[in-house]
FIGUZA-724853 format. One record per residue (C-alpha): x negated, y, z negated; residue number from 1. Coordinates in pm, whole numbers, plus 50000, padded with zeros to 5 digits. Each point is the difference from the previous one (the first is absolute). Example, Ala and Ser with C-alpha at 12.3 -4.5 7.8 and 13.67 -1.06 7.14 Angstrom:
<sites>
+-------+-------+-------+-----+
:    xx :    yy :    zz : num :
+-------+-------+-------+-----+
: 48770 : 49550 : 49220 :   1 :
: 49863 : 50344 : 50066 :   2 :
+-------+-------+-------+-----+
</sites>
This chain:
<sites>
+-------+-------+-------+-----+
:    xx :    yy :    zz : num :
+-------+-------+-------+-----+
: 96252 : 77901 : 86915 :   1 :
: 49824 : 50268 : 49808 :   2 :
: 49631 : 50034 : 49945 :   3 :
: 50043 : 49896 : 49639 :   4 :
: 50179 : 49677 : 50096 :   5 :
: 49730 : 49926 : 50255 :   6 :
: 49731 : 50068 : 49740 :   7 :
: 50175 : 49769 : 49751 :   8 :
: 50034 : 49724 : 50261 :   9 :
: 49640 : 50053 : 50107 :  10 :
: 49889 : 49974 : 49636 :  11 :
: 50208 : 49683 : 49961 :  12 :
: 49841 : 49851 : 50314 :  13 :
: 49652 : 50088 : 49880 :  14 :
: 50075 : 49832 : 49669 :  15 :
: 50129 : 49690 : 50182 :  16 :
: 49693 : 49991 : 50226 :  17 :
: 49769 : 50019 : 49698 :  18 :
: 50197 : 49723 : 49835 :  19 :
: 49980 : 49785 : 50313 :  20 :
: 49626 : 50064 : 50033 :  21 :
: 49954 : 49891 : 49640 :  22 :
: 50206 : 49686 : 50057 :  23 :
: 49808 : 49920 : 50320 :  24 :
: 49667 : 50038 : 49821 :  25 :
: 50124 : 49765 : 49726 :  26 :
: 50111 : 49751 : 50266 :  27 :
: 49657 : 50021 : 50163 :  28 :
: 49833 : 49930 : 49666 :  29 :
: 50228 : 49702 : 49945 :  30 :
: 49933 : 49880 : 50355 :  31 :
: 49624 : 50019 : 49940 :  32 :
: 50038 : 49810 : 49674 :  33 :
: 50216 : 49741 : 50172 :  34 :
: 49742 : 49961 : 50280 :  35 :
: 49726 : 49944 : 49741 :  36 :
: 50219 : 49739 : 49832 :  37 :
: 50067 : 49824 : 50331 :  38 :
: 49627 : 49992 : 50077 :  39 :
: 49925 : 49863 : 49654 :  40 :
: 50263 : 49728 : 50042 :  41 :
: 49854 : 49915 : 50341 :  42 :
: 49650 : 49965 : 49853 :  43 :
: 50144 : 49792 : 49716 :  44 :
: 50175 : 49770 : 50247 :  45 :
: 49678 : 49949 : 50196 :  46 :
: 49811 : 49923 : 49679 :  47 :
: 50270 : 49755 : 49892 :  48 :
: 49974 : 49823 : 50336 :  49 :
: 49624 : 49968 : 49960 :  50 :
: 50046 : 49869 : 49646 :  51 :
: 50253 : 49743 : 50119 :  52 :
: 49762 : 49885 : 50274 :  53 :
: 49717 : 49973 : 49748 :  54 :
: 50219 : 49802 : 49760 :  55 :
: 50093 : 49762 : 50279 :  56 :
: 49633 : 49950 : 50083 :  57 :
: 49914 : 49942 : 49634 :  58 :
: 50291 : 49757 : 49960 :  59 :
: 49872 : 49794 : 50294 :  60 :
: 49650 : 50002 : 49855 :  61 :
: 50125 : 49895 : 49655 :  62 :
: 50209 : 49719 : 50148 :  63 :
: 49692 : 49876 : 50186 :  64 :
: 49797 : 50008 : 49678 :  65 :
: 50274 : 49817 : 49811 :  66 :
: 50021 : 49726 : 50265 :  67 :
: 49624 : 49943 : 50013 :  68 :
: 49973 : 49796 : 49674 :  69 :
: 50297 : 49788 : 50108 :  70 :
: 49831 : 49926 : 50332 :  71 :
: 49677 : 49910 : 49817 :  72 :
: 50194 : 49772 : 49764 :  73 :
: 50166 : 49824 : 50296 :  74 :
: 49662 : 49951 : 50168 :  75 :
: 49834 : 49852 : 49694 :  76 :
: 50307 : 49786 : 49925 :  77 :
: 49979 : 49848 : 50351 :  78 :
: 49626 : 49953 : 49959 :  79 :
: 50040 : 49816 : 49666 :  80 :
: 50282 : 49783 : 50133 :  81 :
: 49791 : 49920 : 50307 :  82 :
: 49703 : 49902 : 49781 :  83 :
: 50219 : 49781 : 49777 :  84 :
: 50159 : 49828 : 50301 :  85 :
: 49657 : 49950 : 50161 :  86 :
: 49864 : 49853 : 49676 :  87 :
: 50295 : 49761 : 49969 :  88 :
: 49973 : 49894 : 50365 :  89 :
: 49622 : 49957 : 49960 :  90 :
: 50049 : 49791 : 49686 :  91 :
: 50260 : 49781 : 50171 :  92 :
: 49777 : 49950 : 50305 :  93 :
: 49703 : 49931 : 49771 :  94 :
: 50200 : 49743 : 49801 :  95 :
: 50116 : 49834 : 50322 :  96 :
: 49643 : 49988 : 50134 :  97 :
: 49870 : 49872 : 49665 :  98 :
: 50246 : 49712 : 50000 :  99 :
: 49923 : 49918 : 50362 : 100 :
: 49625 : 50008 : 49961 : 101 :
+-------+-------+-------+-----+
</sites>
């Protein structure tokens, strides 16, 4: 090999090295961008989990609030029925005692 051929090959190798350095720097930039994206997705997933937990808690609270009037209605319904039954039984006992006395 002559000096000129070596110089040409050397020039070609330098050009290839510069090209590879450029490509590596671009890959590093893309890798950094990808890492930022992964971190953002991770933060988003954590926030979504917290939101889901909060929604579950709110759903339970809302269900409790929705059931409360129904429970009150059942209580007062039993109370009214109990009063009516007591009044009827009292009237019957009073009528029986009135006829006896």
